[in-house]
N, C-alpha and C positions, 0 to 999 in steps of 0.2 A: 313280380308285381311291380309295375312302374308307378311313379308318383302321380301321374294323371288319373290312374284308377283309384288310388287312395283318396285323392281330392274329390273325385266324382262320388264315391261312396259317402264321404264325409259331408259333401254339399247336399246330397240327397237326404241324408239323415237329419241334418239341420233343418232343411226345408220341411221334411215330414214332421219334425218336432214342432216347428212354428205353426204349421197348419193345424196340428192336433190341439195345441195348447191355446191357440188364438180365441176360440169361442169362450173358453173359461175366463181368460184374462179380460176380454172385452166386457163380459157381463159383470165380473167382480169390480172392474174399474168404474163402470157406469153406476153401479149401485153405490160404490164408495163416493162418487162425485155427488150423487143425489143426497146421500146421507150427510155429507159434509156441508152441502148448501143448506139443508134443513137445520143442521146444528148451528151454522153461522147465523141463520135467520132467527132462530129461537134462543140463541145464547145458551144452549144446553151442550156442555162438553163432557159427555159421559163416554168412557172408553168402550164399554160394552155396547153402547148404542150404535157405534160404527162397526163393531166386530160381528155381532149377531146377524144383521141383515146380509153382510157379505158372505158369511158362512152358509146361511140359508140359500142365497143365490147360487153359490158354488155347488151345493148339493143338488139344487134343482137343475142346474145346467148339466151336471154329471148324469143325472137321471135321464135327461132328454137326449144328450149327444154322447153319452158314455159308450154306447155300443158302436157308434161310428168311430170314436176315438180308438177303441180296442181293435176294431177291424182294420183301420189304417195302419196302426202299429204292427199288427200281425202280418199284413200284406208286405210292409217294408221289410220286416224280419225274414219273411219267406223269400223275397227277392234277393236279399243279401246272402242268405244261406245257400240258395240255389246257384248263386254266382260264384261261390267259393271255388269250385273246380275250374272254372274258366279263368279266374283271377290267378290262381296258383299254377295253372298249367301252361 
């Protein structure tokens, strides 16, 4: 196994990770931004007020795109496992 193959597998893994996690991060960050703007406007600084909406948004996002996330990760894992003989050989 030469270093270029290792770097290719690693780069593909990181890219897969970023594309799988991106929808969840974007939604949670957007909800956090909206909640923090509302907290600043109303002068209410309750810790659970920012945590609960982000948690609910994360669960809703996972319910909507969770199957796509699992499918993407399984496809990546299958590509890596099937490439083992060619990488080692």
